[in-house]
C-alpha positions as CSV (number, residue, x, y, z in Angstrom):
1,M,16.0,29.3,-3.0
2,S,12.6,30.6,-2.0
3,Y,9.6,30.6,-4.2
4,N,6.1,31.7,-4.1
5,T,3.3,29.2,-5.1
6,R,1.2,32.1,-6.4
7,E,4.1,33.2,-8.6
8,I,4.4,29.6,-10.0
9,G,0.6,29.6,-10.6
10,K,0.7,32.9,-12.3
11,T,3.5,31.8,-14.6
12,V,1.9,28.5,-15.3
13,V,-1.4,30.2,-16.3
14,E,0.5,32.5,-18.7
15,Y,2.1,29.5,-20.4
16,L,-1.1,27.4,-20.5
17,E,-2.7,30.3,-22.4
18,K,0.1,30.2,-24.9
19,F,0.5,26.4,-25.2
20,P,-2.8,24.8,-24.2
21,T,-2.1,21.4,-25.7
22,M,1.6,20.9,-24.7
23,R,2.3,17.9,-22.6
24,P,2.7,18.7,-18.9
25,Q,6.3,17.5,-18.7
26,H,7.4,19.5,-21.8
27,L,5.6,22.6,-20.6
28,A,7.2,22.3,-17.1
29,N,10.6,21.9,-18.7
30,L,10.0,25.0,-20.9
31,I,8.8,27.1,-17.9
32,F,11.7,26.0,-15.7
33,E,14.2,26.8,-18.5
34,K,12.9,30.3,-18.7
35,H,12.2,30.8,-15.0
36,P,14.7,28.7,-13.0
37,E,13.8,30.7,-9.9
38,L,10.5,28.8,-9.7
39,S,11.7,26.0,-7.4
40,S,11.7,22.8,-9.5
41,V,10.3,21.2,-12.7
42,E,8.2,18.8,-10.5
43,S,6.6,21.7,-8.6
44,I,5.8,23.4,-11.9
45,R,4.4,20.2,-13.3
46,G,2.2,19.7,-10.3
47,C,0.9,23.2,-10.7
48,I,0.1,22.4,-14.4
49,R,-1.8,19.3,-13.4
50,Y,-3.7,21.3,-10.8
51,Y,-4.8,23.9,-13.3
52,R,-5.7,21.3,-15.9
53,G,-7.9,19.4,-13.4
54,K,-5.7,16.4,-13.4
55,N,-4.8,16.4,-9.7
56,G,-7.7,14.4,-8.3
57,E,-11.4,14.9,-8.0
58,C,-11.3,16.7,-4.6
59,N,-8.8,19.3,-5.9
60,R,-10.9,20.1,-9.0
61,G,-13.6,21.7,-6.8
62,K,-11.0,24.1,-5.3
63,I,-10.1,25.7,-8.7
64,A,-11.9,29.0,-9.4
65,S,-11.9,28.4,-13.2
66,D,-12.1,25.2,-15.3
67,E,-10.7,27.1,-18.3
68,F,-7.6,24.8,-18.7
69,F,-9.3,21.5,-17.8
70,V,-8.5,18.7,-20.2
71,K,-11.5,16.9,-21.5
72,P,-11.2,13.1,-20.9
73,K,-10.9,11.0,-24.1
74,T,-13.8,8.8,-25.0
75,D,-13.2,5.1,-25.6
76,T,-13.7,5.7,-29.3
77,E,-10.9,8.3,-29.4
78,I,-8.6,6.0,-27.5
79,I,-9.3,3.1,-29.9
80,K,-8.7,5.4,-32.9
81,E,-5.3,6.4,-31.4
82,I,-4.3,2.8,-30.9
83,I,-5.3,1.9,-34.4
84,K,-3.4,4.9,-35.8
85,S,-0.2,4.1,-33.8
86,T,-0.2,0.4,-34.8
87,K,-0.5,1.5,-38.5
88,L,2.5,3.8,-38.0
89,V,4.5,0.9,-36.5
90,K,3.6,-1.5,-39.3
91,G,4.0,1.0,-42.1
């Protein structure tokens, strides 16, 4: 089955606008479920990573807009998440 990377990108952008915080794998599965003509879940996930700026430093410079870039977590945020998750496990 033939697919167009521009079509995948266009569809990914539409879904990123609707679901900005959804994990890439879940979003890719959702998109593929609704649009099975778009090659594969992995190609969709790769496109999501590209638009979120999670595809390597050299590729970040190629994107026209950083609208969907995910802000890296600070050390403090990571530590808070770890503490919260350990409290959930214990409690």
